[in-house]
Structures are given as structure tokens and as C-alpha cells.
Chimera marker file (.cmm) of the C-alpha trace (Angstrom):
<marker_set name="trace">
<marker id="1" x="-7.960" y="26.326" z="7.518" r="1" g="1" b="0" radius="0.5"/>
<marker id="2" x="-4.194" y="25.366" z="6.467" r="1" g="1" b="0" radius="0.5"/>
<marker id="3" x="-4.267" y="24.175" z="2.832" r="1" g="1" b="0" radius="0.5"/>
<marker id="4" x="-0.749" y="22.471" z="1.604" r="1" g="1" b="0" radius="0.5"/>
<marker id="5" x="-0.324" y="23.650" z="-1.822" r="1" g="1" b="0" radius="0.5"/>
<marker id="6" x="2.955" y="21.803" z="-2.500" r="1" g="1" b="0" radius="0.5"/>
<marker id="7" x="6.357" y="20.101" z="-0.826" r="1" g="1" b="0" radius="0.5"/>
<marker id="8" x="10.047" y="21.052" z="-1.468" r="1" g="1" b="0" radius="0.5"/>
<marker id="9" x="13.151" y="18.993" z="-0.899" r="1" g="1" b="0" radius="0.5"/>
<marker id="10" x="16.009" y="20.113" z="0.948" r="1" g="1" b="0" radius="0.5"/>
<marker id="11" x="17.463" y="21.984" z="-2.279" r="1" g="1" b="0" radius="0.5"/>
<marker id="12" x="14.008" y="23.939" z="-2.601" r="1" g="1" b="0" radius="0.5"/>
<marker id="13" x="12.877" y="21.843" z="-5.427" r="1" g="1" b="0" radius="0.5"/>
<marker id="14" x="9.385" y="21.217" z="-5.821" r="1" g="1" b="0" radius="0.5"/>
<marker id="15" x="8.662" y="17.304" z="-5.468" r="1" g="1" b="0" radius="0.5"/>
<marker id="16" x="5.188" y="15.426" z="-6.111" r="1" g="1" b="0" radius="0.5"/>
<marker id="17" x="3.282" y="14.154" z="-3.222" r="1" g="1" b="0" radius="0.5"/>
<marker id="18" x="3.706" y="10.506" z="-2.258" r="1" g="1" b="0" radius="0.5"/>
<marker id="19" x="2.325" y="8.972" z="0.936" r="1" g="1" b="0" radius="0.5"/>
<marker id="20" x="4.343" y="7.750" z="3.497" r="1" g="1" b="0" radius="0.5"/>
<marker id="21" x="5.959" y="9.180" z="6.574" r="1" g="1" b="0" radius="0.5"/>
<marker id="22" x="9.262" y="8.383" z="5.803" r="1" g="1" b="0" radius="0.5"/>
<marker id="23" x="9.217" y="10.053" z="2.513" r="1" g="1" b="0" radius="0.5"/>
<marker id="24" x="7.267" y="13.205" z="3.665" r="1" g="1" b="0" radius="0.5"/>
<marker id="25" x="9.456" y="13.896" z="6.905" r="1" g="1" b="0" radius="0.5"/>
<marker id="26" x="12.375" y="14.910" z="4.321" r="1" g="1" b="0" radius="0.5"/>
<marker id="27" x="10.180" y="17.439" z="2.823" r="1" g="1" b="0" radius="0.5"/>
<marker id="28" x="8.833" y="20.876" z="3.599" r="1" g="1" b="0" radius="0.5"/>
<marker id="29" x="5.296" y="21.372" z="3.078" r="1" g="1" b="0" radius="0.5"/>
<marker id="30" x="3.975" y="25.023" z="1.962" r="1" g="1" b="0" radius="0.5"/>
<marker id="31" x="0.620" y="26.070" z="2.916" r="1" g="1" b="0" radius="0.5"/>
<marker id="32" x="-1.842" y="28.871" z="2.372" r="1" g="1" b="0" radius="0.5"/>
<marker id="33" x="-4.407" y="29.727" z="5.148" r="1" g="1" b="0" radius="0.5"/>
<marker id="34" x="-7.926" y="30.681" z="4.329" r="1" g="1" b="0" radius="0.5"/>
<marker id="35" x="-10.392" y="31.827" z="7.173" r="1" g="1" b="0" radius="0.5"/>
<marker id="36" x="-12.957" y="29.210" z="8.603" r="1" g="1" b="0" radius="0.5"/>
<marker id="37" x="-16.381" y="29.276" z="9.383" r="1" g="1" b="0" radius="0.5"/>
<marker id="38" x="-18.822" y="27.966" z="12.023" r="1" g="1" b="0" radius="0.5"/>
<marker id="39" x="-19.617" y="24.311" z="10.982" r="1" g="1" b="0" radius="0.5"/>
<marker id="40" x="-22.952" y="24.296" z="12.916" r="1" g="1" b="0" radius="0.5"/>
<marker id="41" x="-24.159" y="27.117" z="10.777" r="1" g="1" b="0" radius="0.5"/>
<marker id="42" x="-23.487" y="25.017" z="7.603" r="1" g="1" b="0" radius="0.5"/>
<marker id="43" x="-26.038" y="22.324" z="8.938" r="1" g="1" b="0" radius="0.5"/>
<marker id="44" x="-28.790" y="24.446" z="8.652" r="1" g="1" b="0" radius="0.5"/>
<marker id="45" x="-28.202" y="25.246" z="4.893" r="1" g="1" b="0" radius="0.5"/>
<marker id="46" x="-30.782" y="23.506" z="2.720" r="1" g="1" b="0" radius="0.5"/>
<marker id="47" x="-28.684" y="24.911" z="-0.827" r="1" g="1" b="0" radius="0.5"/>
<marker id="48" x="-25.026" y="25.853" z="-1.612" r="1" g="1" b="0" radius="0.5"/>
<marker id="49" x="-26.280" y="29.616" z="-1.514" r="1" g="1" b="0" radius="0.5"/>
<marker id="50" x="-27.213" y="29.353" z="2.167" r="1" g="1" b="0" radius="0.5"/>
<marker id="51" x="-23.525" y="28.464" z="3.207" r="1" g="1" b="0" radius="0.5"/>
<marker id="52" x="-21.479" y="30.971" z="4.914" r="1" g="1" b="0" radius="0.5"/>
<marker id="53" x="-19.442" y="33.053" z="2.740" r="1" g="1" b="0" radius="0.5"/>
<marker id="54" x="-15.946" y="31.840" z="3.767" r="1" g="1" b="0" radius="0.5"/>
<marker id="55" x="-17.122" y="28.069" z="2.791" r="1" g="1" b="0" radius="0.5"/>
<marker id="56" x="-18.063" y="29.291" z="-0.349" r="1" g="1" b="0" radius="0.5"/>
<marker id="57" x="-14.756" y="30.959" z="-0.915" r="1" g="1" b="0" radius="0.5"/>
<marker id="58" x="-12.907" y="27.827" z="0.404" r="1" g="1" b="0" radius="0.5"/>
<marker id="59" x="-14.824" y="25.607" z="-2.144" r="1" g="1" b="0" radius="0.5"/>
<marker id="60" x="-13.974" y="28.340" z="-5.052" r="1" g="1" b="0" radius="0.5"/>
<marker id="61" x="-10.483" y="27.795" z="-3.992" r="1" g="1" b="0" radius="0.5"/>
<marker id="62" x="-10.295" y="24.167" z="-4.110" r="1" g="1" b="0" radius="0.5"/>
<marker id="63" x="-11.888" y="24.332" z="-7.578" r="1" g="1" b="0" radius="0.5"/>
<marker id="64" x="-8.988" y="26.651" z="-8.787" r="1" g="1" b="0" radius="0.5"/>
<marker id="65" x="-6.143" y="24.338" z="-7.104" r="1" g="1" b="0" radius="0.5"/>
<marker id="66" x="-7.804" y="21.177" z="-8.256" r="1" g="1" b="0" radius="0.5"/>
<marker id="67" x="-8.713" y="22.538" z="-11.635" r="1" g="1" b="0" radius="0.5"/>
<marker id="68" x="-12.153" y="20.686" z="-11.410" r="1" g="1" b="0" radius="0.5"/>
<marker id="69" x="-15.543" y="21.843" z="-10.565" r="1" g="1" b="0" radius="0.5"/>
<marker id="70" x="-17.012" y="21.182" z="-7.102" r="1" g="1" b="0" radius="0.5"/>
<marker id="71" x="-20.529" y="19.660" z="-7.846" r="1" g="1" b="0" radius="0.5"/>
<marker id="72" x="-21.679" y="18.707" z="-4.383" r="1" g="1" b="0" radius="0.5"/>
<marker id="73" x="-20.806" y="18.850" z="-0.928" r="1" g="1" b="0" radius="0.5"/>
<marker id="74" x="-22.024" y="17.788" z="2.551" r="1" g="1" b="0" radius="0.5"/>
<marker id="75" x="-22.466" y="19.525" z="5.612" r="1" g="1" b="0" radius="0.5"/>
<marker id="76" x="-23.192" y="16.869" z="8.038" r="1" g="1" b="0" radius="0.5"/>
<marker id="77" x="-24.075" y="13.012" z="8.140" r="1" g="1" b="0" radius="0.5"/>
<marker id="78" x="-27.528" y="12.472" z="6.823" r="1" g="1" b="0" radius="0.5"/>
<marker id="79" x="-29.200" y="12.976" z="3.301" r="1" g="1" b="0" radius="0.5"/>
<marker id="80" x="-30.784" y="16.401" z="4.052" r="1" g="1" b="0" radius="0.5"/>
<marker id="81" x="-26.794" y="17.664" z="4.628" r="1" g="1" b="0" radius="0.5"/>
<marker id="82" x="-26.114" y="16.845" z="0.992" r="1" g="1" b="0" radius="0.5"/>
<marker id="83" x="-25.843" y="20.006" z="-1.295" r="1" g="1" b="0" radius="0.5"/>
<marker id="84" x="-25.445" y="20.361" z="-4.954" r="1" g="1" b="0" radius="0.5"/>
<marker id="85" x="-24.404" y="23.241" z="-7.082" r="1" g="1" b="0" radius="0.5"/>
<link id1="1" id2="2" r="1" g="1" b="0" radius="0.2"/>
<link id1="2" id2="3" r="1" g="1" b="0" radius="0.2"/>
<link id1="3" id2="4" r="1" g="1" b="0" radius="0.2"/>
<link id1="4" id2="5" r="1" g="1" b="0" radius="0.2"/>
<link id1="5" id2="6" r="1" g="1" b="0" radius="0.2"/>
<link id1="6" id2="7" r="1" g="1" b="0" radius="0.2"/>
<link id1="7" id2="8" r="1" g="1" b="0" radius="0.2"/>
<link id1="8" id2="9" r="1" g="1" b="0" radius="0.2"/>
<link id1="9" id2="10" r="1" g="1" b="0" radius="0.2"/>
<link id1="10" id2="11" r="1" g="1" b="0" radius="0.2"/>
<link id1="11" id2="12" r="1" g="1" b="0" radius="0.2"/>
<link id1="12" id2="13" r="1" g="1" b="0" radius="0.2"/>
<link id1="13" id2="14" r="1" g="1" b="0" radius="0.2"/>
<link id1="14" id2="15" r="1" g="1" b="0" radius="0.2"/>
<link id1="15" id2="16" r="1" g="1" b="0" radius="0.2"/>
<link id1="16" id2="17" r="1" g="1" b="0" radius="0.2"/>
<link id1="17" id2="18" r="1" g="1" b="0" radius="0.2"/>
<link id1="18" id2="19" r="1" g="1" b="0" radius="0.2"/>
<link id1="19" id2="20" r="1" g="1" b="0" radius="0.2"/>
<link id1="20" id2="21" r="1" g="1" b="0" radius="0.2"/>
<link id1="21" id2="22" r="1" g="1" b="0" radius="0.2"/>
<link id1="22" id2="23" r="1" g="1" b="0" radius="0.2"/>
<link id1="23" id2="24" r="1" g="1" b="0" radius="0.2"/>
<link id1="24" id2="25" r="1" g="1" b="0" radius="0.2"/>
<link id1="25" id2="26" r="1" g="1" b="0" radius="0.2"/>
<link id1="26" id2="27" r="1" g="1" b="0" radius="0.2"/>
<link id1="27" id2="28" r="1" g="1" b="0" radius="0.2"/>
<link id1="28" id2="29" r="1" g="1" b="0" radius="0.2"/>
<link id1="29" id2="30" r="1" g="1" b="0" radius="0.2"/>
<link id1="30" id2="31" r="1" g="1" b="0" radius="0.2"/>
<link id1="31" id2="32" r="1" g="1" b="0" radius="0.2"/>
<link id1="32" id2="33" r="1" g="1" b="0" radius="0.2"/>
<link id1="33" id2="34" r="1" g="1" b="0" radius="0.2"/>
<link id1="34" id2="35" r="1" g="1" b="0" radius="0.2"/>
<link id1="35" id2="36" r="1" g="1" b="0" radius="0.2"/>
<link id1="36" id2="37" r="1" g="1" b="0" radius="0.2"/>
<link id1="37" id2="38" r="1" g="1" b="0" radius="0.2"/>
<link id1="38" id2="39" r="1" g="1" b="0" radius="0.2"/>
<link id1="39" id2="40" r="1" g="1" b="0" radius="0.2"/>
<link id1="40" id2="41" r="1" g="1" b="0" radius="0.2"/>
<link id1="41" id2="42" r="1" g="1" b="0" radius="0.2"/>
<link id1="42" id2="43" r="1" g="1" b="0" radius="0.2"/>
<link id1="43" id2="44" r="1" g="1" b="0" radius="0.2"/>
<link id1="44" id2="45" r="1" g="1" b="0" radius="0.2"/>
<link id1="45" id2="46" r="1" g="1" b="0" radius="0.2"/>
<link id1="46" id2="47" r="1" g="1" b="0" radius="0.2"/>
<link id1="47" id2="48" r="1" g="1" b="0" radius="0.2"/>
<link id1="48" id2="49" r="1" g="1" b="0" radius="0.2"/>
<link id1="49" id2="50" r="1" g="1" b="0" radius="0.2"/>
<link id1="50" id2="51" r="1" g="1" b="0" radius="0.2"/>
<link id1="51" id2="52" r="1" g="1" b="0" radius="0.2"/>
<link id1="52" id2="53" r="1" g="1" b="0" radius="0.2"/>
<link id1="53" id2="54" r="1" g="1" b="0" radius="0.2"/>
<link id1="54" id2="55" r="1" g="1" b="0" radius="0.2"/>
<link id1="55" id2="56" r="1" g="1" b="0" radius="0.2"/>
<link id1="56" id2="57" r="1" g="1" b="0" radius="0.2"/>
<link id1="57" id2="58" r="1" g="1" b="0" radius="0.2"/>
<link id1="58" id2="59" r="1" g="1" b="0" radius="0.2"/>
<link id1="59" id2="60" r="1" g="1" b="0" radius="0.2"/>
<link id1="60" id2="61" r="1" g="1" b="0" radius="0.2"/>
<link id1="61" id2="62" r="1" g="1" b="0" radius="0.2"/>
<link id1="62" id2="63" r="1" g="1" b="0" radius="0.2"/>
<link id1="63" id2="64" r="1" g="1" b="0" radius="0.2"/>
<link id1="64" id2="65" r="1" g="1" b="0" radius="0.2"/>
<link id1="65" id2="66" r="1" g="1" b="0" radius="0.2"/>
<link id1="66" id2="67" r="1" g="1" b="0" radius="0.2"/>
<link id1="67" id2="68" r="1" g="1" b="0" radius="0.2"/>
<link id1="68" id2="69" r="1" g="1" b="0" radius="0.2"/>
<link id1="69" id2="70" r="1" g="1" b="0" radius="0.2"/>
<link id1="70" id2="71" r="1" g="1" b="0" radius="0.2"/>
<link id1="71" id2="72" r="1" g="1" b="0" radius="0.2"/>
<link id1="72" id2="73" r="1" g="1" b="0" radius="0.2"/>
<link id1="73" id2="74" r="1" g="1" b="0" radius="0.2"/>
<link id1="74" id2="75" r="1" g="1" b="0" radius="0.2"/>
<link id1="75" id2="76" r="1" g="1" b="0" radius="0.2"/>
<link id1="76" id2="77" r="1" g="1" b="0" radius="0.2"/>
<link id1="77" id2="78" r="1" g="1" b="0" radius="0.2"/>
<link id1="78" id2="79" r="1" g="1" b="0" radius="0.2"/>
<link id1="79" id2="80" r="1" g="1" b="0" radius="0.2"/>
<link id1="80" id2="81" r="1" g="1" b="0" radius="0.2"/>
<link id1="81" id2="82" r="1" g="1" b="0" radius="0.2"/>
<link id1="82" id2="83" r="1" g="1" b="0" radius="0.2"/>
<link id1="83" id2="84" r="1" g="1" b="0" radius="0.2"/>
<link id1="84" id2="85" r="1" g="1" b="0" radius="0.2"/>
</marker_set>
């Protein structure tokens, strides 16, 4: 899974994200890559602890990057797929 961490301009300066193809086409995205996981195995999870290890690591990384706790996630379209932490 590729996660864009930030953008730089032609001079290498970090710039804030703004939506818009014209704006973004002038910038270079910087990514980190993390291992993926089998999505079908996630749908069988009934608690956060049952998620695949790489899914848990991904959620932990998102908490670090966004500096906010993950309190819930979903693994599918129905209510039974809603998991809290």
C-alpha cells in the first residue's frame, strides 16, 4: 500500500496539500510503502484484535501520521463489519 506523506515543489520545498489536478501536477508526491493484507480475511473479524497483523500496523501508522487515535474501522458494507478499538 502506498501512502503519500507529503509533496514538494520543483525546488524541493515541502508544500501543503491542496486539491486540484492543475496544482498537484506541478508537485512531486513522496510515498512510503507498507505491506497489504487479504481483505476477505478482514471481513470475518468480529473484533479489532482479529484483524490481520498488517492491517493493525497500517492503522497504527495512520494514528502516527495523522496524530489522532483510530477509534473505529469497517471491514465491509454491513453493521457487522463495524469494529471499535
